C-alpha positions in Angstrom: 0.6 -109.4 -51.0 2.1 -105.9 -51.1 0.7 -105.2 -47.7 2.3 -108.3 -46.2 5.7 -107.4 -47.8 5.5 -103.8 -46.5 4.7 -105.0 -43.0 7.5 -107.6 -43.1 10.0 -105.0 -44.4 8.9 -102.5 -41.7 9.5 -105.1 -39.0 12.9 -106.2 -40.4 14.0 -102.5 -40.7 13.0 -101.7 -37.1 14.9 -104.7 -35.8 18.0 -103.9 -37.8 17.9 -100.3 -36.7 17.7 -101.3 -33.1 20.5 -103.9 -33.4 22.8 -101.7 -35.4 22.0 -98.6 -33.4 21.5 -96.6 -36.6 21.1 -92.9 -36.5 18.4 -91.6 -38.8 17.2 -88.2 -39.9 13.5 -87.7 -40.6 10.8 -85.1 -41.1 7.2 -84.6 -40.0 5.0 -81.9 -41.4 2.0 -80.2 -39.8 -0.1 -79.5 -42.9 -3.2 -77.4 -42.5 -6.1 -76.7 -44.9 -7.7 -73.3 -45.3 -10.0 -73.8 -42.3 -7.1 -74.7 -40.0 -7.8 -78.4 -39.9 -4.7 -80.7 -39.6 -3.8 -83.4 -42.1 -3.3 -86.8 -40.4 -2.7 -90.2 -41.8 -2.8 -93.9 -40.8 -0.2 -96.4 -42.1 -0.8 -99.9 -43.3 2.1 -101.2 -41.2 3.0 -101.0 -37.6 0.2 -99.7 -35.4 -2.5 -99.3 -38.1 -4.9 -97.5 -35.7 -2.5 -94.6 -35.0 -3.1 -91.3 -36.7 0.0 -89.1 -37.2 1.5 -86.3 -39.3 2.9 -87.1 -42.7 6.6 -87.7 -42.7 9.5 -90.0 -43.3 13.2 -90.3 -44.0 15.5 -87.7 -45.5 17.4 -89.1 -48.5 21.1 -88.8 -48.7 22.0 -85.3 -49.9 18.4 -84.1 -49.7 17.5 -80.8 -47.9 15.2 -81.5 -45.0 12.6 -79.0 -46.3 12.6 -80.8 -49.6 12.1 -84.1 -47.8 9.2 -82.7 -45.9 7.4 -81.6 -49.1 8.3 -84.8 -50.8 6.9 -87.0 -48.0 3.6 -85.1 -47.9 3.2 -85.4 -51.6 4.2 -89.2 -51.7 1.9 -90.1 -48.8 -1.1 -87.9 -49.5 -0.8 -86.5 -53.0 -0.9 -82.9 -51.5 1.4 -80.1 -52.4 2.5 -78.2 -49.4 3.1 -74.4 -49.5 4.7 -72.0 -47.1 6.9 -74.6 -45.3 8.3 -73.2 -42.1 10.8 -75.1 -39.9 9.3 -75.4 -36.3 12.1 -77.4 -34.6 14.4 -80.3 -34.4 13.7 -83.2 -32.0 15.3 -86.4 -30.7 13.3 -89.6 -31.0 14.6 -92.5 -28.9 11.4 -94.6 -29.0 11.5 -98.2 -30.1 15.3 -98.3 -29.6 15.9 -95.8 -32.4 18.2 -92.8 -32.5 16.3 -90.4 -34.8 16.6 -86.7 -35.4 13.2 -85.4 -36.5 12.8 -82.0 -38.2 9.3 -80.6 -37.8 7.7 -78.3 -40.4 4.4 -76.5 -40.8 2.7 -75.7 -44.1 -0.6 -75.3 -45.9 -2.3 -77.0 -48.8 -5.4 -76.5 -50.8 -5.3 -80.0 -52.1 -7.6 -82.9 -51.0 -5.5 -85.8 -49.6 -5.6 -89.2 -51.2 -3.9 -92.2 -49.4 -1.5 -94.0 -51.7 -3.3 -97.3 -50.8 0.0 -99.2 -50.3 1.9 -97.5 -47.4 -0.9 -95.2 -46.3 -4.4 -96.6 -45.4 -6.1 -93.3 -44.8 -5.3 -89.5 -45.0 -7.7 -86.7 -44.1 -8.1 -83.4 -42.3 -9.3 -83.0 -38.7 -10.2 -79.8 -36.9 -7.8 -79.4 -33.9 -10.7 -79.8 -31.5 -11.9 -83.1 -33.1 -8.8 -85.2 -33.4 -9.1 -89.0 -33.4 -8.8 -90.7 -30.1 -5.9 -92.7 -31.5 -3.8 -89.7 -32.5 -0.2 -90.4 -31.7 1.2 -89.0 -28.5 4.0 -87.2 -30.4 1.4 -85.5 -32.6 -0.6 -84.4 -29.6 2.5 -83.0 -27.9 3.4 -81.0 -31.0 -0.1 -79.6 -31.2 -0.1 -78.6 -27.5 3.2 -76.9 -28.0 2.0 -75.0 -31.1 -1.1 -73.6 -29.4 0.8 -72.7 -26.2 -0.6 -75.4 -23.9 2.8 -77.0 -23.3 6.4 -76.0 -23.1 8.4 -77.2 -26.2 10.4 -80.4 -25.4 13.4 -81.6 -27.4 12.1 -85.1 -27.2 9.8 -86.3 -30.0 
């Protein structure tokens, strides 16, 4: 039942954001383990097959770096250390007007999906990412390793 309610809330929120033309501020974090593998997750709502970096919205009055650490912890149970801001991007997909702050950090923790919002969370070597990794995640990785010029678009 929780899964159905979360999916319904997700769809209603997306529709309301598009209609009201809301501006949002969010975070994504590239979290690496000691071997350099990247933490990715799959949600239980929206495109459930898509793997992406942990992230979410910034609460009112919250620092973006604190939001990045909080979202990683809430979604995966991992504490993230050494957070470094990598850039600020515009996301106009799905009719949204988002500002996305990207961070990079490390963890020694083992990810555990919350089972409500997150279906699965695990580390992947950069040369063995899932075929269904999001395009935005793939762009950020290509930029990070110098295979692509940094774009302002998410």
